[in-house]
C-alpha positions in Angstrom: 5.5 30.8 -37.1 5.7 30.3 -40.8 5.4 26.5 -40.5 1.9 27.0 -39.1 -1.2 28.7 -40.6 -3.9 29.8 -38.2 -5.9 26.8 -39.2 -3.1 24.2 -38.8 -2.1 25.7 -35.5 -5.6 25.6 -34.2 -5.9 22.0 -35.4 -2.6 21.1 -33.6 -3.9 22.6 -30.3 -7.1 20.6 -30.7 -5.2 17.3 -31.5 -3.0 17.7 -28.4 -6.1 18.2 -26.2 -5.0 21.6 -24.9 -8.4 23.1 -25.8 -11.6 21.9 -27.4 -13.2 23.2 -30.6 -15.7 25.5 -28.8 -12.9 27.2 -26.8 -10.7 27.6 -29.9 -13.6 29.1 -31.9 -14.3 31.6 -29.1 -10.7 32.7 -29.2 -10.8 33.1 -33.0 -14.1 35.0 -33.0 -12.6 37.6 -30.7 -10.3 38.5 -33.6 -13.1 39.4 -35.9 -14.0 38.2 -39.4 -11.0 39.7 -41.3 -7.7 38.0 -42.1 -5.7 36.9 -39.0 -2.1 35.6 -38.5 -0.9 32.7 -36.5 0.6 35.2 -34.0 -2.8 36.8 -33.6 -4.4 33.5 -32.8 -1.6 32.5 -30.3 -2.1 35.8 -28.5 -5.8 35.3 -28.3 -5.3 31.7 -27.0 -3.0 33.1 -24.3 -5.5 35.8 -23.3 -8.2 33.1 -22.9 -5.8 30.9 -20.8 -5.8 28.1 -23.4 -2.1 28.2 -24.2 0.9 28.8 -22.1 4.5 29.7 -23.1 5.7 26.2 -22.1 3.0 24.6 -24.3 3.8 26.9 -27.2 7.5 26.1 -27.0 6.8 22.4 -27.1 4.4 22.8 -30.1 7.1 24.8 -32.0 9.7 22.1 -31.2 7.3 19.5 -32.7 6.9 17.6 -29.3 3.9 15.2 -29.3 4.2 14.1 -25.7 4.6 15.8 -22.3 1.6 18.0 -22.3 -0.3 15.8 -19.9 0.6 13.5 -17.1 -2.4 11.4 -16.4 -5.4 13.7 -16.0 -3.1 16.7 -15.3 -2.4 19.3 -18.0 1.0 20.9 -17.7 1.0 24.7 -17.6 4.4 26.0 -16.5 7.7 24.8 -15.3 8.1 26.2 -11.8 11.2 24.4 -10.6 14.0 22.1 -11.9 16.6 20.1 -10.0 19.2 17.5 -10.8 16.7 14.6 -10.6 13.2 16.0 -11.2 11.2 18.9 -12.7 8.2 20.5 -11.0 5.3 21.9 -13.1 2.2 23.9 -12.4 -0.6 21.7 -13.7 -4.4 21.9 -13.9 -7.0 19.1 -13.6 -10.6 18.9 -14.8 -13.0 21.4 -16.2 -12.6 23.6 -13.2 -8.9 23.8 -13.7 -7.9 22.9 -10.1 -4.2 23.7 -9.8 -1.6 21.3 -8.5 2.2 20.9 -8.6 3.5 17.9 -10.4 6.9 16.6 -9.7 8.2 14.5 -12.6 11.4 12.3 -12.5 13.7 13.3 -15.4 13.8 10.8 -18.2 17.4 9.9 -17.9 16.9 8.6 -14.4 13.8 6.4 -15.1 16.0 3.5 -16.0 18.2 3.8 -12.9 16.6 1.6 -10.3 18.1 3.4 -7.3 16.9 6.9 -8.4 13.5 5.6 -9.4 13.1 3.8 -6.0 14.2 6.9 -4.1 11.7 9.1 -6.1 8.8 6.7 -5.4 9.8 6.3 -1.8 9.7 10.0 -1.4 6.2 10.1 -2.8 5.0 7.2 -0.6 6.5 8.8 2.5 4.9 12.2 1.5 1.5 10.6 1.4 1.8 10.1 5.2 2.6 13.7 5.9 -0.3 16.1 6.5 0.7 19.3 8.2 0.3 23.0 7.5 4.1 23.5 7.3 4.7 20.6 4.9 3.8 20.6 1.2 1.2 17.8 0.8 1.6 14.9 -1.7 -1.8 13.7 -2.9 -1.0 10.9 -5.3 1.9 9.0 -6.7 2.0 7.5 -10.2 4.5 4.6 -10.0 4.5 3.7 -13.7 8.2 3.4 -14.5 7.6 4.8 -18.0 6.0 8.0 -16.6 6.6 8.4 -12.8 5.3 11.5 -11.1 3.7 12.7 -7.9 0.8 15.1 -7.4 1.5 17.8 -4.8 -0.1 20.8 -3.2 0.6 24.0 -5.3 1.9 26.8 -3.1 1.6 30.3 -4.5 4.8 32.1 -3.5 8.5 31.5 -3.8 11.3 29.5 -2.2 13.1 30.8 0.8 16.2 31.1 -1.2 14.5 33.4 -3.7 12.9 35.5 -0.9 16.3 36.2 0.7 17.9 36.9 -2.7 15.3 39.5 -3.4 15.3 41.1 0.1 19.0 40.7 0.9 18.2 39.7 4.5 15.1 39.3 6.7 14.0 41.2 9.8 14.6 39.0 13.0 10.9 38.6 13.7 10.2 37.5 10.2 13.1 35.1 10.1 12.1 33.6 13.5 8.5 33.2 12.3 9.7 31.3 9.2 12.1 29.0 11.0 9.4 28.4 13.6 7.2 27.1 10.7 10.0 24.9 9.5 10.5 23.5 13.0 6.8 22.8 13.3 7.0 20.8 10.1 10.1 18.9 11.3 8.5 18.2 14.7 5.4 16.7 13.1 7.5 14.5 10.8 9.6 13.4 13.8 6.4 12.0 15.4 6.3 9.6 12.5 10.0 8.7 12.7 10.8 10.8 9.6 13.7 13.2 9.3 14.2 15.5 6.3 17.9 15.0 5.4 18.0 17.8 2.8 17.4 21.0 4.8 18.3 24.0 2.6 16.8 27.3 1.5 15.4 26.0 -1.8 13.5 23.2 0.0 11.3 25.7 1.9 8.4 27.4 0.1 7.0 30.7 1.5 3.4 31.3 0.6 2.0 34.7 -0.3 0.5 34.6 3.2 3.9 34.3 4.7 3.8 30.7 5.8 6.8 28.5 5.4 6.3 24.9 4.1 8.9 22.2 3.8 9.2 20.4 0.5 11.3 17.6 -0.9 11.8 14.8 1.6 13.8 13.0 -1.2 16.6 12.1 1.2 14.3 11.5 4.2 14.7 8.3 6.0 12.8 6.4 8.6 14.9 6.2 11.7 16.8 2.9 11.7 16.8 2.0 15.4 17.9 -1.5 14.6 21.4 -0.3 13.6 22.5 2.0 16.5 26.1 1.8 15.5 25.6 2.8 11.9 27.4 6.0 11.0 26.3 8.2 8.2 27.1 7.1 4.7 26.9 9.1 1.5 24.9 7.4 -1.2 23.8 10.7 -2.8 25.7 13.9 -3.6 23.0 15.9 -1.8 23.7 14.1 1.4 27.4 15.0 1.6 26.9 17.8 4.2 24.9 15.5 6.5 27.4 12.7 6.1 30.3 15.1 7.0 28.4 16.4 10.1 27.4 13.0 11.4 30.8 11.4 10.8 32.6 14.4 12.3 30.5 14.3 15.5 30.3 10.5 15.8 26.6 10.1 15.6 24.7 7.7 13.5 22.9 8.4 10.3 19.4 10.0 10.7 20.3 11.7 14.0 17.4 14.2 14.2 19.8 16.9 15.5 21.4 17.0 12.0 18.2 18.6 10.7 18.4 21.2 13.5 22.0 22.1 12.6 21.1 22.8 9.0 17.8 24.6 10.0 20.1 26.8 12.1 22.2 27.5 9.0 19.0 28.6 7.2 18.1 31.0 10.1 21.7 32.4 9.9 21.3 32.9 6.2 17.9 34.6 6.5 19.2 37.0 9.1 22.5 37.9 7.5 21.8 37.3 3.8 24.9 35.1 3.6 25.4 31.3 4.0 27.3 30.4 7.2 29.0 27.6 5.2 31.6 28.1 2.6 29.8 27.4 -0.7 31.5 24.9 -2.9 30.6 22.1 -5.3 33.9 20.3 -4.7 33.1 17.0 -3.0 36.4 16.7 -1.2 36.0 20.2 0.2 32.5 19.4 1.4 33.7 16.3 3.2 36.1 18.4 5.2 34.5 18.7 8.6 36.4 22.0 9.4 33.9 23.7 7.0 31.1 22.9 9.5 33.2 23.7 12.6 34.5 27.2 11.7 31.4 29.2 11.2 31.8 32.9 11.9 29.6 33.8 14.8 26.5 35.7 13.6 27.1 38.6 15.9 30.4 39.3 14.1 28.5 39.5 10.8 25.5 41.3 12.3 26.8 43.4 15.3 23.3 44.7 16.0 21.6 41.3 16.2 19.4 41.0 19.3 21.0 38.6 21.8 17.8 36.4 22.1 18.0 35.8 18.3 21.8 35.2 18.3 21.2 32.7 21.1 18.8 30.6 18.9 21.3 30.6 16.0 24.2 29.7 18.2 22.4 26.8 19.9 21.1 25.4 16.6 24.4 25.4 14.8 26.4 24.2 17.8 28.8 21.6 16.3 28.8 19.4 19.4 25.5 17.5 19.1 25.1 17.3 22.9 25.1 21.1 23.2 22.9 21.6 20.2 19.2 22.1 20.4 18.0 18.5 20.8 14.8 18.3 18.7 12.6 20.3 16.4 10.1 20.6 19.2 12.7 22.3 21.4 13.7 24.5 18.4 10.1 25.6 18.2 10.2 26.5 22.0 13.4 28.4 21.6 12.0 30.4 18.7 8.8 31.2 20.7 10.9 32.5 23.6 13.0 34.7 21.4 9.9 36.1 19.7 8.3 36.8 23.1 11.5 38.6 24.2 11.5 40.7 21.1 7.8 41.5 21.5 8.6 42.6 25.1 11.2 45.0 23.8 14.3 42.9 24.7 16.8 44.0 22.0 19.9 43.3 24.1 23.0 43.0 21.9 25.9 40.5 21.9 29.1 42.0 23.1 31.8 42.8 20.5 34.3 40.4 22.1 32.0 37.5 21.2 30.5 36.6 24.5 26.8 36.2 24.9 26.3 39.1 27.2 24.0 42.0 28.1 26.5 44.9 27.8 24.2 47.6 29.1 23.4 47.9 32.8 19.7 47.6 33.5 17.8 50.6 34.6 16.8 50.8 38.3 13.3 49.6 39.0 10.9 51.4 41.4 11.6 49.1 44.4 14.4 50.3 46.6 15.7 47.0 48.0 18.7 47.0 45.6 18.9 50.7 44.9 22.4 51.7 44.0 23.6 48.1 43.9 24.9 46.3 40.8 25.0 42.5 40.6 27.0 40.7 38.0 25.5 37.3 37.0 27.9 34.8 35.4 25.5 32.3 33.7 25.4 30.8 30.2 21.8 29.6 30.1 19.7 32.4 28.8 16.5 31.2 30.5 18.1 31.4 33.9 19.8 34.7 33.0 16.4 36.2 32.3 14.7 34.7 35.4 17.3 36.0 37.8 17.8 39.3 36.1 14.0 40.1 35.9 13.5 39.2 39.6 16.4 41.3 40.8 15.5 44.2 38.6 12.0 44.3 40.2 13.8 44.8 43.5 15.9 47.8 42.2 19.2 46.0 41.4 21.1 46.8 38.3 22.1 43.5 36.7 25.0 42.8 34.4 24.9 39.4 32.7 28.0 37.7 31.3 28.1 34.1 30.0 31.9 33.5 30.2 33.6 33.4 33.7 36.9 34.6 32.2 35.3 37.6 30.8 33.7 38.3 34.1 37.0 38.3 35.9 38.5 40.5 33.2 35.9 43.2 33.9 37.4 43.9 37.3 40.4 46.2 36.4 42.8 46.9 39.4 42.8 50.6 38.5 39.1 51.2 37.7 36.2 51.0 40.1 34.7 47.5 40.2 31.7 47.1 37.8 29.6 45.3 40.4 29.1 45.1 44.1 28.6 41.3 44.1 29.2 38.6 41.6 27.1 35.4 41.3 28.9 32.6 39.6 26.7 29.7 38.3 28.4 26.4 38.2 25.2 24.6 37.3 25.9 25.0 33.6 29.4 26.4 33.6 30.9 23.7 35.9 34.6 23.9 36.6 35.0 27.2 34.7 32.7 28.9 37.2 34.5 27.3 40.2 37.9 28.4 39.0 36.7 32.0 38.4 35.0 32.0 41.9 38.3 30.9 43.5 40.4 33.3 41.5 38.1 36.1 42.7 39.2 35.3 46.2 42.9 35.3 45.5 43.2 38.4 43.2 44.0 41.3 45.5 41.7 43.8 43.8 38.7 41.4 44.1 39.4 39.5 47.3 37.1 41.8 49.3 34.2 41.8 46.9 31.3 39.5 47.8 30.7 36.5 45.6 28.1 33.7 45.5 28.5 30.3 43.9 25.4 28.5 42.6 25.9 24.7 42.6 23.9 21.5 42.1 24.0 18.9 44.8 25.4 16.4 42.3 28.5 18.7 41.8 30.3 17.5 44.9 33.7 17.8 43.1 32.9 21.6 42.9 31.4 22.0 46.3 34.5 20.5 48.0 37.0 22.7 46.2 35.2 26.1 46.6 37.1 28.7 48.7 34.5 30.0 51.2 34.5 32.8 53.8 32.2 35.3 55.3 31.6 37.3 52.1 31.9 34.3 49.8 28.8 32.0 50.0 27.2 29.1 48.2 23.6 28.5 47.2 22.2 25.2 46.0 20.2 24.6 42.8 17.4 24.7 42.0 17.6 28.3 43.0 14.9 30.2 44.8 15.3 33.9 44.0 14.1 34.8 47.5 17.1 33.0 49.0 19.4 34.8 46.6 17.9 38.2 47.6 18.3 37.4 51.3 22.0 36.5 50.8 22.6 39.6 48.7 21.1 41.7 51.4 23.3 40.1 54.0 26.5 40.3 52.0 26.0 43.9 51.0 24.7 45.2 54.3 28.0 46.6 55.5 29.4 47.7 52.2 29.1 51.4 51.1 26.5 52.2 48.5 28.4 53.9 45.7 25.3 55.9 44.6 25.1 57.4 48.1 28.7 58.2 48.5 
């Protein structure tokens, strides 16, 4: 600090407007009437909140600018990206705190980058939601462009996961539910995010997730339905790869769902589902987005309701993916409700979405000693049927893949179920083929089976092999009808628990 005396340093702070004479005098008086050093004065200014480390570094470098942006005094650097820096700033005598996002100097002469920055700010002015960081003002001066934002005390989601390693399922679901809420609100204005990643979610000290940085956001261009995703910015490569690979146009809202699902995967497992690389060619390879290791293989103990949300969100086929942020919210709520109810079913080791454990017998005796295997991929229908049959005393084994269901019936071992219900409503021809194979395989030919079909599935209805112990029920299903049919089919079969 030899270049500054206490007097010259105090004068510099005064000239820069970082503190007034009264404040500086108060800081100096604290040190007493004896001789003081510049370091003593600096420490006192720090204690009084009149000088920050960032400001000190700039003073020592001899910087004469960059201490204020408009009426906002810069305090600390809190984030830095390729295109902009984000500072903690204070305004007015009360020192109200804001976040200032400032475009880096080298991009201020680039029209495309400046336009994108200002466009993000203008778009952000429209967004007011508890799960989106608010933008309050935009300074469009090309010599000094910045935006004034809500300051969130907390950390990024990326930092949170780096510290904790991975998050508990309920916490991860709560945070991704907040993210979905913000996306759903933006969608009502025709806005998608286009840059969903862990560092673009802030988690407040109260545990609320807030979306930030709609820099690549775009208003849905419904006038160009045939437009496929292009890649004007390096940060958009993953979105471009996904949308080109699945044949959808740019700004498909389901793209945000895919990458939100990747964030949920990362929160739960502590690792990214996508191979991390900076190589542009590698990132444009669609295989990178198609070959994600199923989360249950990374986390064998993950509850099935949680694994279901992850799998549906990162489904590569956009038609099978969760279709909107609003529906993602609904899926998250259902999963949380199941966890609260104690539903910690696991995903089977072979990779099928399945409840491997047989349910306990309920007090009702209607199905006592009977086990029903339900072959159904839709978790909502799985739960509805399972819960209703359980109330009547049935044990229920749920499997989502018809082939796995067939494989469970070993010719040597006792059959795992007294009746099998194949649902073609979601599984289509796969359920039909398994139902018919069940009739032709010698060791299963005598076991009762039921096929659930929709009236629109005439191609399935006409090909189903039926007989006295092989029946069909039409969807939408009434559980009472299923119970009556089960009672009929099982009436003359021995009860293994009573033998």
